VMD Tcl script that draws the C-alpha trace (Angstrom):
set ca {
  {-21.33 18.81 -9.93}
  {-20.45 16.81 -6.84}
  {-23.09 15.04 -4.76}
  {-22.55 15.44 -1.02}
  {-24.70 13.29 1.28}
  {-24.73 14.07 5.00}
  {-26.12 11.65 7.57}
  {-26.71 14.13 10.38}
  {-26.18 13.41 14.06}
  {-26.39 15.47 17.21}
  {-22.61 15.56 17.77}
  {-21.05 14.00 14.69}
  {-22.22 13.51 11.12}
  {-21.10 11.18 8.34}
  {-20.43 12.66 4.91}
  {-19.99 10.95 1.56}
  {-19.06 13.00 -1.52}
  {-19.21 11.59 -5.03}
  {-18.28 13.04 -8.38}
  {-20.88 13.25 -11.14}
  {-19.85 9.78 -12.41}
  {-20.52 8.23 -8.98}
  {-16.94 7.86 -7.78}
  {-16.45 8.49 -4.06}
  {-14.08 11.44 -3.62}
  {-14.39 11.93 0.14}
  {-15.84 9.98 3.05}
  {-15.37 10.76 6.74}
  {-17.00 11.77 10.01}
  {-17.07 15.41 11.01}
  {-18.39 17.38 13.96}
  {-21.92 18.58 13.21}
  {-21.03 22.07 14.42}
  {-18.28 22.36 11.77}
  {-20.47 21.50 8.77}
  {-20.77 25.15 7.72}
  {-16.97 25.42 7.52}
  {-16.82 22.17 5.54}
  {-19.48 23.37 3.06}
  {-17.69 26.70 2.61}
  {-14.55 24.92 1.47}
  {-16.22 22.72 -1.15}
  {-17.16 23.43 -4.79}
  {-20.82 23.92 -5.70}
  {-22.52 20.61 -4.93}
  {-25.90 19.00 -4.51}
  {-26.25 18.60 -0.75}
  {-28.54 15.76 0.37}
  {-29.60 15.51 4.01}
  {-32.24 13.48 5.81}
  {-34.93 15.38 7.67}
  {-34.12 15.79 11.36}
  {-33.75 18.55 13.96}
  {-30.53 19.91 12.42}
  {-31.55 19.51 8.76}
  {-32.97 22.97 8.06}
  {-30.07 24.79 9.71}
  {-27.66 22.83 7.49}
  {-29.88 23.50 4.47}
  {-29.81 27.25 5.19}
  {-26.02 27.21 5.43}
  {-25.66 25.24 2.18}
  {-28.04 27.49 0.25}
  {-26.28 30.61 1.52}
  {-22.98 29.20 0.22}
  {-24.40 28.53 -3.24}
  {-25.04 24.80 -3.00}
  {-28.12 22.99 -4.30}
  {-29.99 21.38 -1.41}
  {-32.22 18.33 -1.20}
  {-33.79 17.69 2.19}
  {-35.18 14.19 1.74}
  {-37.32 12.01 3.96}
  {-36.33 8.35 3.93}
  {-38.56 7.22 6.77}
  {-41.35 5.45 4.77}
  {-40.56 1.76 4.38}
  {-41.15 1.76 0.62}
  {-38.66 4.60 0.07}
  {-36.11 3.02 2.42}
  {-36.20 -0.23 0.47}
  {-36.05 1.50 -2.89}
  {-32.98 3.46 -1.83}
  {-31.31 0.41 -0.35}
  {-31.00 1.74 3.20}
  {-30.74 -1.17 5.63}
  {-30.30 -3.77 2.89}
  {-29.38 -7.26 4.17}
  {-29.96 -6.09 7.73}
  {-26.99 -3.69 7.70}
  {-27.70 -0.06 8.57}
  {-25.21 2.49 9.87}
  {-24.28 6.12 9.26}
  {-21.61 5.28 6.69}
  {-23.88 3.06 4.59}
  {-26.76 5.57 4.82}
  {-24.56 8.42 3.55}
  {-23.22 6.20 0.75}
  {-26.72 5.23 -0.35}
  {-27.99 8.82 -0.36}
  {-25.04 10.08 -2.38}
  {-25.31 7.18 -4.86}
  {-29.04 7.69 -5.42}
  {-28.48 11.45 -5.83}
  {-26.09 10.68 -8.72}
  {-28.73 8.54 -10.45}
  {-32.00 10.43 -9.94}
  {-33.29 13.82 -8.90}
  {-34.31 13.06 -5.32}
  {-37.57 14.67 -4.16}
  {-37.16 17.34 -1.50}
  {-39.38 18.46 1.32}
  {-40.15 22.17 1.58}
  {-37.44 24.12 3.39}
  {-39.44 26.64 5.50}
  {-38.37 30.24 5.76}
  {-36.67 31.55 8.87}
  {-39.78 33.55 9.77}
  {-41.99 30.45 9.54}
  {-39.62 28.51 11.79}
  {-39.54 31.34 14.32}
  {-43.33 31.43 14.44}
  {-43.58 27.66 14.83}
  {-41.08 27.83 17.66}
  {-43.01 30.66 19.31}
  {-46.23 28.64 19.24}
  {-44.43 25.49 20.39}
  {-42.83 27.26 23.35}
  {-46.20 28.63 24.41}
  {-47.71 25.14 24.23}
  {-44.82 23.89 26.38}
  {-45.72 26.44 29.06}
  {-49.39 25.50 28.86}
  {-48.51 21.81 29.17}
  {-46.39 22.42 32.27}
  {-49.13 24.50 33.90}
  {-51.71 21.80 33.12}
  {-49.57 19.10 34.74}
  {-49.04 21.16 37.88}
  {-52.73 22.04 38.15}
  {-53.67 18.37 37.78}
  {-51.14 17.46 40.48}
  {-52.70 19.93 42.92}
  {-56.18 18.76 41.98}
  {-55.15 15.21 42.83}
  {-54.01 16.41 46.25}
  {-57.34 18.20 46.74}
  {-59.30 15.08 45.86}
  {-57.36 13.18 48.50}
  {-58.70 15.72 51.00}
  {-62.24 15.50 49.55}
  {-62.02 19.22 48.77}
  {-63.27 21.04 45.69}
  {-62.48 24.55 44.46}
  {-64.61 26.96 42.50}
  {-64.32 26.68 38.69}
  {-62.14 29.18 36.88}
  {-59.05 29.72 34.75}
  {-55.46 28.64 35.39}
  {-54.43 32.17 36.37}
  {-56.88 32.20 39.30}
  {-56.35 28.55 40.35}
  {-53.75 29.23 43.10}
  {-55.95 31.90 44.72}
  {-58.96 29.60 44.66}
  {-56.96 26.79 46.26}
  {-55.73 29.13 49.02}
  {-59.29 30.14 49.78}
  {-60.50 26.54 49.88}
  {-57.58 25.26 52.00}
  {-56.26 27.70 54.60}
  {-53.63 25.34 56.04}
  {-51.36 24.08 53.22}
  {-48.09 22.11 53.30}
  {-45.00 23.81 51.90}
  {-44.76 21.40 48.96}
  {-48.26 22.39 47.81}
  {-47.50 26.10 48.15}
  {-44.42 25.65 45.95}
  {-46.60 24.27 43.17}
  {-49.09 27.10 43.55}
  {-46.28 29.65 43.21}
  {-44.99 27.84 40.12}
  {-48.48 27.89 38.58}
  {-48.73 31.63 39.19}
  {-45.38 32.21 37.48}
  {-46.34 30.00 34.54}
  {-49.66 31.84 34.18}
  {-47.77 35.12 33.88}
  {-45.41 33.66 31.27}
  {-48.34 32.23 29.29}
  {-50.04 35.63 29.32}
  {-46.82 37.20 28.03}
  {-46.58 34.58 25.28}
  {-50.20 35.26 24.30}
  {-49.46 38.98 24.02}
  {-46.46 38.30 21.78}
  {-48.48 36.05 19.46}
  {-51.30 38.62 19.31}
  {-48.78 41.28 18.33}
  {-47.41 39.06 15.55}
  {-50.94 38.41 14.27}
  {-51.79 42.12 14.47}
  {-48.84 43.05 12.26}
  {-49.54 40.33 9.66}
  {-52.20 41.17 7.07}
  {-52.79 37.49 6.25}
  {-53.41 36.63 9.91}
  {-55.85 39.52 10.19}
  {-57.91 38.16 7.30}
  {-57.79 34.62 8.66}
  {-59.12 35.82 12.02}
  {-62.35 36.97 10.36}
  {-63.34 33.26 10.30}
  {-65.39 32.13 13.33}
  {-63.29 30.36 15.95}
  {-59.94 31.46 14.51}
  {-57.82 33.61 16.82}
  {-54.18 34.71 16.91}
  {-52.72 31.31 17.87}
  {-54.52 29.40 15.11}
  {-53.84 32.04 12.44}
  {-50.13 32.38 13.28}
  {-49.61 28.62 13.35}
  {-51.52 28.20 10.07}
  {-49.37 30.79 8.29}
  {-46.21 29.25 9.76}
  {-47.24 25.72 8.70}
  {-48.02 26.65 5.09}
  {-45.21 29.23 4.80}
  {-46.04 29.74 1.10}
  {-49.66 29.35 0.01}
  {-48.53 28.77 -3.59}
  {-47.05 25.41 -2.56}
  {-50.54 23.91 -2.75}
  {-52.49 23.72 -5.99}
  {-55.86 23.41 -4.26}
  {-57.58 23.27 -0.89}
  {-57.88 19.49 -1.22}
  {-54.12 19.20 -1.56}
  {-53.68 21.21 1.64}
  {-56.26 19.11 3.49}
  {-54.35 15.98 2.49}
  {-51.06 17.58 3.58}
  {-52.56 18.25 7.04}
  {-53.82 14.67 7.35}
  {-57.50 15.62 7.44}
  {-58.64 13.34 4.62}
  {-59.69 9.68 4.91}
  {-57.12 7.00 4.23}
  {-57.79 4.03 1.97}
  {-57.09 0.30 2.24}
  {-58.48 -1.11 -0.99}
  {-57.46 -4.25 -2.81}
  {-58.95 -5.73 -5.95}
  {-62.70 -5.24 -5.90}
  {-62.74 -4.38 -2.20}
  {-62.96 -0.64 -1.54}
  {-62.43 0.50 2.04}
  {-61.92 4.02 3.42}
  {-60.32 4.39 6.82}
  {-60.19 7.23 9.35}
  {-58.18 10.37 8.57}
  {-54.53 9.80 7.71}
  {-53.19 12.14 10.46}
  {-50.25 13.06 8.24}
  {-48.50 16.41 8.58}
  {-48.47 18.69 11.59}
  {-50.25 17.27 14.63}
  {-50.30 20.68 16.32}
  {-51.95 22.30 13.30}
  {-54.70 19.67 13.23}
  {-55.22 20.15 16.94}
  {-55.50 23.94 16.52}
  {-58.05 23.58 13.71}
  {-60.17 21.14 15.73}
  {-60.12 23.46 18.75}
  {-61.14 26.38 16.52}
  {-64.09 24.30 15.31}
  {-65.24 23.59 18.87}
  {-65.10 27.34 19.59}
  {-67.05 28.16 16.43}
  {-69.72 25.57 17.24}
  {-70.15 27.00 20.72}
  {-70.12 30.75 19.98}
  {-71.37 30.93 16.37}
  {-74.01 28.17 16.15}
  {-75.95 29.96 13.39}
  {-73.00 30.42 11.06}
  {-73.49 28.50 7.77}
  {-70.36 26.38 8.13}
  {-71.39 25.43 11.69}
  {-74.89 24.61 10.45}
  {-73.27 22.31 7.88}
  {-71.36 20.64 10.73}
  {-74.54 20.19 12.77}
  {-76.22 18.51 9.82}
  {-73.27 16.11 9.50}
  {-73.50 15.47 13.26}
  {-77.15 14.46 12.89}
  {-76.15 11.72 10.43}
  {-72.62 10.74 11.48}
  {-72.04 11.84 15.10}
  {-70.37 14.78 16.81}
  {-66.71 13.76 16.52}
  {-66.88 13.03 12.80}
  {-68.74 16.31 12.31}
  {-66.03 18.31 14.10}
  {-63.22 16.66 12.12}
  {-65.18 17.30 8.92}
  {-65.57 20.94 9.93}
  {-61.81 21.14 10.63}
  {-61.15 19.92 7.10}
  {-63.56 22.48 5.70}
  {-62.02 25.20 7.89}
  {-58.56 24.42 6.47}
  {-59.95 24.87 2.96}
  {-61.61 28.17 3.88}
  {-58.41 29.54 5.42}
  {-56.47 28.46 2.35}
  {-58.93 30.21 0.01}
  {-58.86 33.41 2.08}
  {-55.06 33.52 1.97}
  {-54.90 32.62 -1.73}
  {-57.51 35.16 -2.85}
  {-56.66 37.96 -0.42}
  {-60.27 38.03 0.80}
  {-62.08 37.86 4.15}
  {-64.79 35.63 5.55}
  {-68.39 36.19 4.42}
  {-70.95 33.71 5.81}
  {-73.50 34.66 3.14}
  {-71.41 32.91 0.48}
  {-72.15 29.53 2.04}
  {-75.74 30.06 3.19}
  {-77.32 28.77 -0.03}
  {-75.16 25.67 -0.02}
  {-76.09 24.86 3.58}
  {-79.78 25.22 2.69}
  {-79.30 22.71 -0.11}
  {-77.50 20.34 2.29}
  {-80.39 20.51 4.75}
  {-82.91 19.61 2.05}
  {-80.64 17.07 0.32}
  {-78.66 15.34 3.12}
  {-76.63 13.24 0.67}
  {-75.13 16.32 -0.94}
  {-72.12 17.73 0.94}
  {-71.70 21.44 0.13}
  {-68.38 22.97 -0.82}
  {-67.80 26.20 1.06}
  {-66.50 28.94 -1.26}
  {-63.96 31.61 -0.32}
  {-65.35 34.68 1.47}
  {-65.62 38.28 0.27}
  {-66.00 40.62 3.25}
  {-65.36 40.55 6.98}
  {-67.77 40.01 9.86}
  {-66.95 40.29 13.60}
  {-65.43 36.91 14.58}
  {-65.43 34.80 17.70}
  {-61.84 34.38 18.91}
  {-60.02 31.26 20.08}
}
mol new
graphics top color blue
foreach p $ca { graphics top sphere $p radius 0.5 }
foreach p [lrange $ca 0 end-1] q [lrange $ca 1 end] { graphics top cylinder $p $q radius 0.2 }
display resetview
């Protein structure tokens, strides 16, 4: 079997093919758009690519053509040094491709998970919606800055009603302000359309429906969670998932000194953000739920922010268990554990997977 390493680029990519004994059989630069044609003309090979924007599209093409694919991450400094990338201060596309192909001949390189096409589509859908929300937020803040310069305030409300409230508060407006108000109105309509599309996806997905029985979890959080995990069987336990999402403490220990740091923040930033926002919603609208009561007890001892992050970690474990077991959320399963936590503050309860649904609060 040949080993084909591809150092991907936006326009051009560097390839290095070696035979099973490590001899270089081909080495050249090719247009990134023609990689599918190149792969189609080669014998079955182990294809090694570094994670980047184009990596999964190339991986899909290689798998469809019968190749074995390794999508590797060589960003961590320890892995870079062990592979020899950038040795002696020399790093370029040709040397990177050579190193990847050489290492592939010697060892079975670890591979990141190649997400399904459906998972990528859902991630993109959520990301595009967040892009619209970000644009609307920037425009609203720009108009608010203009209002503050006039010592004018508008009534509170949502983004969709912001232009109307500004027009009521300021009758005489410059044309440049009106343009922003029109843009905010258009963005609000597009955001509403994106919300309807995500709700429809969640409605048609049985897993998302079960996840939304958890307080604070709505269509956006459930769809992004399913898209992030892709396959629940990838994780052996809830703790493994929590580590994957970067919701566990880091550690900087040496010798006899043991020191835990803040959460690692590994994995998907957007997924962590969605879980934290779901926790804030649950704390506000379901204050008597057992998992929220657990969070409030942690807040009493450690502070609000640590309590919310702790609840986000617990929420990730609950969602994982619901998906794994095909169950729904039942607050009664955790009530006894919360009671024990309230009487024994040093004991942190482990919330077990739910059994039946209750009406949720939506985010």
